[in-house]
N, C-alpha and C positions, 0 to 999 in steps of 0.2 A: 255492487257497481262502484267503480272508482271515481265516478262523476262524469258529466257531459264533456265531450270533446268540442273542439272548435267547430264553427259552422261548416267550414270546408270539409273537415275530417267526417263530421257526421253525414253530410251529403254524399261523400265518397262511400261511406259505409252502407248507406241506405240505397245507394244506386244499384246495388247488386240484386235487390229484391224487385222483381218485376211489378208487383202490385204496389209497392211502396215508392212511387216515383216522387221526385222533387217538385213541389208546387211552383207555379209561376208567381210573377209579381202580382198579378190580379187575385190569384188565389190566395197569397200571402195577406193581401189587404182584406179580402173576405174572411180569411181565418181570424184576423185580428179583430175585424168588426163583429164576429160572432160573439154572443155572450158567452162567458166562461167563468168556471169557478177556479181560481188558481189553486186552491188546496186540492181539489178533486183532479185536476190536471197533473199536479205534482205527484199525487198518489198513483195515478196511471203510469206515469214515467217511471216511478220507483218500482212498478210492478213488472216492468219489462225485464226479461231475463238478462242475465249478465252476458251470456254468449253472444247476444246481438251487438255487443260493443267490443268484440274481439278483433282480431286481425282482418285485413281485406280479403284474405283467401277463404274466409268463412262462407259456406254455401247455405243460405237461409232456406231455400226451397227444399233441399235435401234433408236439412235438419228437421223442418216441419213434417216432410212426408215420413221420415223415420219415426216421428213421435205418434203417428196415427196408430190407433188401436187395431187389432186384427179384424175386429168387427165394428163397422162404422155405423155412427148414430147420426142421422141428418140433423136432428135438432142440436145435439152437442156440437157438431161441426159448425152450424150456423152461428151458435152462441159463442164459439171460440174464434170464428171469423169476426163477428162483431166486436169481440174484445180486442182483436188484433187491430181492426180499423179504428177503434177508439184510441188505442195505444199510438197508432200512426198519426191520427189526428192531433193528438196531444203533443207528440214530438214535432210534427210539422209546425203546429202553431208555436212551439218553443223556439224552433229554428228560425221561423219567421221573425219572431220578436227580436232575436239576437241579431239577424242580419239587418233588420231595419235600424236597430239600435247602433250598429257599427258602421252604417252606411256613410255618414259624413267623414269619419276618419279614414275609411277606405278610399273614398274620393280624393281626400287630401293627399293620402300616401301615393296614390296612383299618379296625381299630378306631379309630386316630387319626383317620382320615378321617371316620369316622362321628361321632366325638365333636365334630370341627371343624364338621361340618354341622349338628349339634344346637345348638352355641354360636351359629352364625350365624343359625339360625332364631330363637333367643331374642333375639339383638341386633335382628333385624328386628322382633320383636314390641315391643321396648322403643322403638325409634326411632318405630314407628307410634304407640305411646301418647303419646310425647313430642310428636310433631307434633300429634296431636289436642288435647292439653292446651294447647300454644302457641296454636293457633288459637282455643281457648276464651278464653284470657287476652287475646289480641289484640282479639277481639271484645267482651270484658266490660270492660277497663281502659284501653286506649290513649286514647281520647277523653277519659275523666275525668282522666287524668295530664295530657295536653296543656292541658286547661282549668285545672288547678292551676298548672302552670308558667307560663301566661299571666297568671294573676292574680297570681302572685308577682312576675313581672316588672313589672307595673303597679304593684304595691305599692312595689317598690324605686324605680321612677321618681318615684312620688309622694312618697316619703320624701326623695329628693334634691331634688325640687322644693321640698318644705317647708323643708328646710335652706337651699336658696338664698334662699327668700323671707324666711326669718328674718335671713339675713345681710344681705340687701338692706334689710330694715326697721331693723336695727342701723346700716347705713351711713347710711341717711336721718337717723337721730338722732344721728350723730356730731358735727355742728357744735355741738349743745347741750353735749356732754360736753367737746369742745375749748374752748369759751369759758369753761367752768367751770375747766378745768385751767389756762388762761392767767391766769385772775383769781387763781387759787392760786399763780401763778408756778411751776408745775410744768412748765417748758419741755421738759425730756427726755421726760417722759411724754406731753406734748401731740405732740411731734414722732414719737415711737415709734408712737403711736396713729394719726397722720396717715399715717405711711409704711406701716403695716399696712392701713389703709383703702385706700390707693392700690393696694396689692398686690391686695387683695381685688376692688377695682373693676375692675382689668385682667383679673381671672379672669372676672367677670360682665359684661364689656363688651358682650356679645351682647344683653343686655336693654336695651331703650330707655330704661328708667328710670334706668339707670346712666350713660348717655352724659354727661348734665348734671353728675352728681356728680363725675366725674373732673375736669373744669375747676374745679369748686367746691373740691375738695380742694387743687388746686394753687394757688388763690387763698388758701385758708386757710394753707397752708405759707409763702407769701410774706409773709403777715400775721404769722406766728409769727416769721419772720426779722426783720421790722421791729421787733416788740416785743422781740426778742433784743437788737437793736442799741441800743434804748433802755435795756434793762436793763444792758447792757455800759457805757453812758455813765455810768450811776450809780455804778459801780465807782471811778471816778476821784475823787470827793470823799468817798465813804462806802463803804469796803470792807467787805463782809460776806462771810464765808467760805462760809456756805451757799448764799448768793445766787449767788457767783461760781462755786462748784462746779456748780451746776445750769445756769448759762449755758455753761461749758465743755463740760459733758456733752452739751448740746444741739447745740453747734457740731460736736462730734465725731460725733454721730448723723447730722448733715447732711452730714458730710465736708467741712467748711469751716473747718479749723482755721486755715489761712493767712488766710482772710477775717477771722476773729476777731482774729488778731494785727495785721493791717492796720488794722482798725477800732479796736482798742485803742490803737495808737499815735495815731491820728488823734484820738481822744476825749481822751487824756491832753494832746495839744498844744492842743486846743480848750479843754479845762479850765483849762489854765494861762492861756491868753489871756483867756478870759471872766472868770475869777477875779480876775486882776490888773487888768483893764480896769474891772470893776464897783467894786473897792475904790477905784481912783484916781478914777473917775467921780464916786463918792459925795462924796469929799472936795473935788474941783473944784467940783461943783455946790453944795455946802454953803458953800464960801468965796466963790463967785461971786455968791451972792444971787440976785436976780431978773433978772439979765441975760438977754438974748434968745439968747445964743450957744448954738448947737446943738452942745454937746460930744459927744454920742453919735456924731456923724458924723466926728469927729477920729480920727486914727491915734494909737495908744497913745504913740508917741514924742512926738507934738505935744501930746497930753493931759497928759503928765507936766510940760510947761513950764508949765501953769497951776496947778500945786501951789504954794501959798504957803509961805514960810519957816516960819510958825507951824504950819501943818499938815503939814509935811514928816515930822517924827518920828512923830506918831500914824499918819499914812498909811503910813509904811514899817513900823511895828509890825504894823499890821492886814494889810498885805500879805504880811509874813513869816508871820503866823499862818495866813492863808488858803493860802499856797504850802505851809506845813508839812502842812496837811491833805491836799493833793494828793500831796506827797512820801511821807506816811505811807501813803496808799492804794497808791502805787506800790511802795513797799517791801514791803507786805504781799502784794501781787500777786506780786512776784518770789519772796517766801518761800513762797507757795502753790505756785508752779511748781517750785521746788527740791524740796519735799517730795513732790509728786505725781509729778513726773518719775522720781524714785527708786522709788516704789512701782510706778508703771506699767512701768518697765523690769524690775523683779523679777518682776512678774506675767505680763509678756509673754514673758520668757525661760522660765519654768516652763511656760506653756501653749503655747509655741511659736506665739504670735499675731504673725504678721508684720505684719498691718495695724496692730496696736496699737503695735508696736515702731516702725514708720515714723511713725506720729503723734507718739509720744513724742519720737522723735529730732528731728522737725521743730519741735515746740514748744521743745525745749531750744536748738536752734541758732538758731531764728528769733526779749519783754517787757523772753527773757534775752539772746540774741545774745553768748553767752560766747565763741564760737569766734573770731569776726572782730572783735569790738568793740575799739577801741584802748584802751590802759590809760593814763589821764590823771590828772594832778593839777590842783588848781585854779591852781597856778602856771603850768603849761603853757597852760591855757586863758587866763589873763590875759595871758600873753606873747603868744599868738596874737591876742588882741583888740587889744593895744597895737600890734602889727605892722600890723594892718589899719588902725588910725588913722594910723599913721606913713606907711603907703603913700598914704593920702588926702592927707596934708600934702605929700608929695613930688610928687603929681600936680598940686596947686594952687601949690605954692612949689618949683618945680624948682631954683632957685638954690641952696637949702639941702638938695638931696636928698643930697649926699654926707655932710653933717653928720648927717642923720637915719639914714642906713644905718651910719654909723660908731657912733652911739649904739646902734643895734639890734644891731650886732655886739658891742658892750660888754655889752649886756643878756644876749645869748646866751653870752658867755664868762663872764660872772659866774655864770650858771646852771649851765653845764658844771663851772666850778671848784667850785661849791657842792656838787654831787652827788658829785664826786670827794672833796672834803674830808669829806663826812659819811660816805660808804659805801665808798670805795675806798682811802683812804690807809692804808698799812700799810708799816712800815719794813723788814718781812722779805720783801717781795715779791721784791725783786732778788736777795736771797740764794739763793733757790731755783733760780736759773738756768734758769727756765722761760720767760723772755722774755715775761711777761704784759703788761707795759706797753711798747708799741712806742716806738722812738725819736721817732717823730712825735708821739705822744701826750705823751711826756715833754717835748718841746720846746714844745709848745702849752701844757701846764700851767705850765711855767716862764715862758714869755712872759706868760700871763695874770697870774700872781703878781707879776711884776716891773712890769708896766704898769698894773694895775688894782687890786691889793689893798694896802691899807695896813696892813701887819703891825704897825707902831708902835702905831697906835691900838687895834689888836686886843689887843696885848700889854698896854698901858697904858691902861686905861679913864678914868683920872684926867687925861689930856693936856689942856693948855689949848686954848681955843677958837682961839687964834691958830695954834697948831701945826696944828690940823685944817684951818683955812682955807688954810694953805700947802700942804697935801696935798689940796685939793678935787678934783683929777683923780682921786683913788683913792677906793675905798670900803673900809670895814672888812671883815675876813674873815668869812664867814658862820658861824653858830652853829646846831647842831641843837637842836631842841626836846628838852626833859628827858622829854617824853611818849613819845618814841620809844626803845624799848628794843632794843638790838642785841646783848644779851649772854645771852639766854635760849636754851638749847639746844632747848627744846620748840617754839619757833618758828622754829628753824633760823637763830637769830641775826639776827632781823629780816628774814627773807628776803622776806615780803610787802611790807614798806617798801622794801626795796631794789629789788624788782621794779618797784613803782609808780614809784619815783623814776627808775630807770634807763631803763625802757621809755617813760616820758613824755618824757624827754630825746630818746630815739632817735626818738619820734614827732614831737617838735618839729623835730629835724634833717630829717626827711623832708619835713616842711612847708616848711622853708627851701629844700630842694632844688627843690620845686615852684615856689617864688617866684622862684627865680634868673633865669629869662628876664624876668620883670617888673621886678625890681630892675636888671637889666643895661640894660633899655630907658631907664630914667630916669637912670642913672649917667652923669655926665660922662665922655667918652672918656678923659681924662687920669687919672681916678680908677678906671677899671675893674681895673687890676692889684690895687688894694686889695681890690676885691670878689672877684676870683679867689683871692687869698691867703686871705680869710676862709673861703671855701668849702673850699679845699684843705686848710687847716691847722687849722680849727676844726670846721666843720660835718661834714666827712667823718670826723673822728675820734670823733664822739659814740658810735658803735656800738662802739669799741674800748674804752669804759669797762666793758663787760660783764664782760670777762676779769678785771680786777683786783677789781671789786666782788664777783663771784660766787666768786672764788677764796677770799676771806676766809671765806664760808660753807663752802665745800668743805674749806678747812683745818681747820675746827672740827667739822664734821659727823660725822667718823669719829675714832675714838681710835687715832691712828697710833702713839702712844707705847706703848700697851698692846701693839700688834702687835710692836713691837721686843722688848718685855719677854718675850712668849711665844716669839718666835723665838730669843731668848738662851738659853732653857732647852732648846732642842732639841739633841739629841746627833748631830752631823754625821759623826763618825768611825766609823760603823757598818761592820761587816764583811759584812753580808749585804744583798742588795738588798730593799728593803721594798716591800710591796704595799698598805699603808695610808698615806694622807696624814697630816700632822701637825695637830694641833688648832688651831693658829693660823690655819690656812685657813678652818676653820668659824667661828672667832670673827670673821674679817675678813668673811666672807659675811654673818654675822648683823649686822654694822655696816652693811653695804650694805642688807640688808633693813630695818633700822630707819630708815635715811636714806630709803628709798623710801616707807615709811609716813608719815614726817613730811612729806615732800614732797607727798604726796597730801592730807595734812590742810591744809596751807598752801594748796594749790589750791582747797580749798573756800571759802577766804576771798578770795583773789585768783587770777585765772586766770594759770597759768604759761605763757607761750608757748613753743612748741617750741624755738626757738633758745636760750632761757634754760635750758630742762630739759637740752638737749644739752650746754650749757657746764658746767652743774653736774655732770652725769654725767662729762663728760670731765675735769673738774678733779679729781673724786674718785678716779676710776680711775687718773689719772695720778700722784696723790700716793701712792695705794695701791701701785702698781707700784714707784714710787721707794722707798717705805718698804721693799717686799720686797727690793730691791737693797741698800739700806742695811742691812737685817738679815743679808743674805748677807755683807756687808762686815765685819761684826762677828764672824764665825766665826773661831775660833781654830785649830780642827783640822777637817780635812775630808778624807774618804776618797773613792775613786772611787764607792763605793756611796752616800756621802753626796751626791755631786753629782747621781746619778741620782735620789735622793730629792727634791732641789730641783726637778728637772724634774717629777717626779710631782706635787709640791704645786702648782707653778705651772699645770700642765695642769688639775688638778681645780679650781682657782680660776677659771680661764678658762672652763671647761665650765659651772660654776654661775652665773658672772657673766653669761654671754650669755643666760641665761633671765630675767635682770632688766632688761635694757636692750636697746634696739634699735640702739644705736650700733655701727657697724662701719666700719673695723676698730677693735679695741680700742686705745685710746691707750697708747703707750709698752710695747706688747706686745714689740716687737723689743728694746726697752731692757733688759728682764729677760732674755729668751732669749739676747741676745748676751752678757750678762754671765755667764750660767751656762755657756755653751758655751766661753767663754774659759778656764775651768778646765782644759780639755783640751789647750791650745796648748803647743807646745814653746817653748824658750828664744828661738830666733830669730823664730818667728812671734809670740811675745808682744811682743817689742820693736816690731815693725811695728804690731801691734794697738794698743799704747798710744799710738803717734804718730797713728793714724788716729781713734781714738775719745776725742776730748777732751770729750765730754758727761759723763763720769764724774768724780767728785771725786778729789782726791788720795788720800784715805782709801780709796776703793773700789779704786783702781788698785793701791795699795800692798798691800792685802790679798791681791789676786790674785797678786802676786809672792811675798809671805811665806807664804801658805797653800798655793797650788796648785803653785808651782814650788820652795818652799823645801826640800821634802824630796828632791828629785832633781837639784838644781843646786848648784854650789859657791858659796862666798861671794862671789868676784870676779864671777860672772855676775849674782848677786843684786844686788850693789852697781851694776852696770851698768845693770840695769833700773830700780832706784830713782833713779839719776841721771837717767835719761830722763824719769821721771815728774816729778822736781824741775824739769827744764828746762821742762816743759810748764806746770807750776804757777807758774813765776817770773813770767810776764807778767801773770797774774791778781793777783799781789800788788803 
């Protein structure tokens, strides 16, 4: 047996046996009240055949009848019947016990099922009512709602159409407003309005009435550009800041800043030509009377030949006045750009406006052209003009070509010598040992002075005319105008004047380099060595003047003597390794910061080319480093910790200096570092080091011996090292 089934299953199985009916409630109670032996009852239940607990289709009666033997025995049948009754009674009692035991749970579950059935019936009623109400709402409101939505959609479409019609109406009236704005010279506003109308027209291009408006607006925009060009041309003779501001804003809105710059160049050129032509033409026609000569068709150069001597001075005066007006407008135009470029750069950087920044940078680089424009003096321009005339003479009169080139070379020689005399001569240059003037430059200057400069006339202005005639091949030494001030620290000792003079000479030398093939072509073959010598010894040395000229500025720009005084107050024989650098380093860095500010101030007046800036920084750094070494050479006592402090100071100086300049590597960096490291050398190494490093002065080398080695070497060894230093210094004397 697999065990008892549930009471319901057991009752169903037993219901098929007619004699084994299910007892009623009273019978259950009677069965439970009857005394029983649980163990005996369980044995009876266990004795029931397994087949009685099989499927519902099992036929008990048939099964029992089939079990009957062929020969029936009444006593055996009655005994078997009693056994079945006992088994039935045991099962019935077991079933009754189980039913009564589960009766409370059954009742509770039945109540829950009844409650659930009631809830489902209520939900069905609610759903039915909801469906009925939804049907009523569908029939009563859907059609009206759809009508409202359709009307609202039509309303929105009509509002959009009305807005479009109003915009189209405004666009149709734009030409009137544009004409008014152009008459008021409000070019930025007109362009802004025109661009906005073009954008709107592209939005409504699907309307047939707009198709013609697009082309009309484009024609209007081209008309505005033409009027802008006319307005720009007026600037050349009568600069008006408000007028020019509007014109520039208009070109910027059009995105044609480059066009504006090109046109402005052209208008200034045309203004100069028209102005001078009209002035000269007026005087020529006035002096010519009623002649039939058509002076207006003449070239300006030919027209000038008709100016009479009597009208020359008045014509020249009026010509200067007219050109002064043009130059005044040109100057005010430059001034406007300098001011607005700075403002635009600041506003663009704050607003992160890349387009505005690019426009500003283009304007600045392209009236003003500060980046690539050559720095020229009138002297350089005059020399170039003279060279041009001389070359024409050489082409026509080739027999005198050598003489012309010779005089041209003398002109260049004198110019170079004048620049050096004014801005580069300094007796202390060679004492620094920096090699600022190359041997080739010194040779060239000495040659010019001996062959071309009349020093006696320069020294004695009262010399007789006869003496001057005897020295007619020479010219007096040049003299600098008293208006040029080279002694003011605020202007970096005339740096602007030095830059203009020196870079003009360098530019002239570059032009001569370009002319060399042409000069070589007209030079007689026997005289070509002279031309080659002129280029190799004079023209090529022009750029070498930069170093001595700008060294004078660098030598005065920083207070090197103050540095030496501050270094002299430092205690170098400390006993502990210091973590803080000395104050002379900060003072020196402040000097460099002040030099940088002054250099920027000068660059506002005159563009400082990158080679010039690099030379100035190189000179200042080189002098500062040599001042540091000189300060270390003045030390009387120094400990190992003091030497470490020197290294700390110099590293701090380098770290801060590299933030102020882009020059790499730092000039003379090794000069200082090598000197500091020499403090750690032994006696033998020091002697070899002294012989290898001749760039240091006798004082600096002597200090190394006395201070760094004096404490741990004997007197004889020290004398030996000092003698080695004296041997090195002897050839210098």
